C-alpha positions in Angstrom: 103.6 95.4 109.4 103.4 92.3 107.2 100.3 91.2 105.5 99.4 87.8 104.2 96.9 87.2 101.2 93.9 85.3 102.4 92.4 84.6 98.9 93.0 85.3 95.1 90.1 86.8 92.8 89.9 85.1 89.4 87.7 86.4 86.2 88.1 87.2 82.6 90.6 90.0 83.0 94.3 88.7 83.2 95.7 92.3 82.3 95.1 95.7 83.7 94.0 97.2 80.4 90.5 97.0 79.6 89.4 96.3 83.2 86.7 98.3 84.8 88.1 101.6 86.3 86.1 101.5 89.3 84.0 99.0 91.1 80.3 98.7 89.9 81.1 100.0 86.4 80.7 96.4 85.1 77.9 95.0 87.4 77.8 91.9 85.2 81.6 91.1 85.5 81.5 87.5 87.4 84.5 86.6 89.5 85.5 83.8 91.8 87.5 84.6 95.1 89.4 81.3 96.2 90.8 81.2 99.6 94.4 80.5 100.6 94.7 77.0 102.2 95.0 78.3 105.8 91.9 80.2 105.2 89.6 77.5 103.7 87.5 77.1 106.9 83.4 77.1 106.3 83.3 78.6 109.7 85.2 81.9 108.7 81.9 82.6 106.5 79.3 82.0 108.7 76.4 84.4 108.2 78.1 86.0 105.1 74.9 85.1 102.9 73.0 87.7 104.9 74.9 90.5 103.1 74.2 91.5 99.5 77.7 93.6 99.0 81.0 93.0 100.5 84.2 94.9 100.9 87.4 93.6 99.3 90.7 94.7 100.7 93.3 94.1 98.4 97.0 94.3 97.0 97.8 96.4 93.9 100.3 94.3 91.7 104.1 95.2 92.7 105.1 98.5 91.3 108.5 97.4 91.0 111.2 100.0 92.7 109.1 102.9 91.8 109.6 105.6 94.7 106.5 106.9 96.0 105.4 110.7 94.6 103.2 113.0 96.5 101.3 113.6 93.1 100.1 111.5 90.1 98.8 111.9 86.8 95.5 110.0 86.7 95.3 108.6 83.1 91.6 109.3 82.8 92.2 112.9 83.2 94.5 112.9 80.1 97.8 111.9 82.1 98.7 115.8 82.2 97.0 117.1 85.4 98.6 116.3 88.5 96.7 115.6 91.8 97.7 114.6 95.2 98.1 111.0 95.4 95.5 110.8 98.3 92.9 112.5 96.2 93.1 109.7 93.5 93.0 105.9 93.4 96.3 105.6 91.8 98.2 102.3 92.4 101.3 104.3 92.9 101.0 105.0 96.9 102.8 104.7 100.0 101.1 101.2 100.7 99.8 99.3 97.8 96.2 98.6 99.0 93.2 98.9 97.0 89.4 98.7 98.2 86.4 97.4 96.2 82.7 97.2 96.7 81.2 93.9 95.0 77.9 92.2 95.1 77.9 88.6 96.6 76.1 86.4 94.1 76.6 83.3 95.9 78.9 80.9 98.1 79.8 77.2 97.0 81.7 74.3 98.7 84.6 73.1 96.5 87.6 71.1 96.7 89.4 74.4 97.0 87.2 75.2 100.1 84.4 77.8 100.4 84.5 79.8 97.3 82.8 83.3 96.9 81.1 84.3 93.6 81.0 88.2 93.2 80.1 90.8 90.5 81.2 94.1 89.7 84.8 93.8 90.7 87.5 95.9 89.2 90.4 93.6 89.9 92.7 91.8 87.7 92.3 87.9 87.7 95.0 86.6 90.0 95.1 89.9 92.5 95.9 89.0 96.2 92.9 89.6 98.7 94.0 91.0 102.1 90.4 91.1 103.7 86.7 91.0 103.1 84.2 92.6 105.0 80.5 93.2 104.7 79.2 96.4 103.2 76.8 98.2 105.5 74.3 100.7 103.6 73.6 102.6 106.7 77.0 103.1 107.6 78.9 103.1 104.2 76.5 104.6 101.7 76.5 108.8 101.4 74.5 109.1 98.2 74.9 112.8 98.2 78.7 113.0 98.7 80.9 115.0 96.4 83.1 112.7 93.9 85.8 115.1 92.8 84.6 114.6 89.1 84.7 110.9 89.1 81.2 110.5 89.5 78.7 109.8 86.8 78.8 113.5 85.9 82.3 112.9 84.9 81.9 109.7 82.8 80.8 109.5 79.1 79.1 106.6 77.9 79.8 105.6 74.1 77.7 103.6 71.8 79.1 100.0 71.5 79.3 97.8 68.2 80.3 94.1 68.4 80.1 92.1 65.4 78.1 88.7 65.4 81.1 86.7 64.7 82.8 88.1 68.3 79.4 88.2 70.0 79.1 84.3 69.3 82.2 83.9 71.4 81.0 84.8 74.7 78.1 83.8 77.0 75.2 86.3 78.1 77.0 87.7 81.1 80.5 87.9 79.4 78.9 89.7 76.4 77.1 92.2 78.8 80.3 92.7 80.7 82.3 93.2 77.4 79.4 96.0 76.3 79.9 97.6 79.7 83.5 97.9 79.7 83.8 99.3 76.3 80.8 101.8 76.9 83.2 103.5 79.4 86.1 103.3 76.8 89.1 101.6 78.1 91.5 104.0 76.4 93.8 106.3 78.7 92.6 109.9 78.4 95.8 110.9 76.6 95.1 108.2 74.0 92.3 109.3 71.9 93.2 108.8 68.4 90.3 107.8 66.3 90.7 104.9 63.8 93.8 103.7 65.9 93.3 99.9 66.5 93.6 99.1 70.5 93.5 95.7 72.1 93.0 93.9 75.7 92.9 90.4 76.9 89.5 89.3 77.7 88.0 85.8 78.3 90.9 84.3 76.5 90.7 86.4 73.5 92.5 89.5 72.4 89.5 92.2 71.7 90.4 94.4 69.2 88.7 97.9 68.8 88.6 101.3 67.4 86.9 104.5 68.4 85.0 106.8 66.1 83.3 109.8 67.2 80.9 108.5 70.2 81.1 104.8 69.2 83.3 102.2 70.1 83.7 99.7 67.4 85.0 96.0 67.8 86.9 95.0 65.0 87.9 91.2 66.0 88.7 89.0 68.8 91.8 86.7 68.2 
């Protein structure tokens, strides 16, 4: 079975490191979904304004020639605990397909056809979108479902300190997104050295930060 991307998503995260780990973890992260030429037909979006949230089916970036493994080591669990691949959201799976819920904030007609504006995605800029479907709360939401330790009870929120000279580089929504991403500590679970400087690309800058106790401290943006 062959699948053809229908669109690509664009935002302030050109690389994987620093990305929100799940959709909705940074509700202020703004993205644009630009359709591929064969699908730039306004009729395909008729009625989409009636939905608040959408599902995106998308393609993980190519994993090279890495063979599929029945177990994986989720980085957030420290990189040592093995879990079944179907009990995780690891990209190393038989078919590299991801599922993300996003909030639709608008649709605009451009020279590139209809462009969807969404927030809360966990996709790297340039990711191929395979399909778009409406989110239906009565069918898709199960508030009391078990989350296997990946829900809010398994997350630690950090304090975030951003110096004024870095904050001044970004707009209000961009700065809120940066705070949200840092509050969840973007480091893999097996990298937890205090005072070691880390960095990730965001909004055209290399964000440098360290972690001390329960605080993520931005040191610079270059």
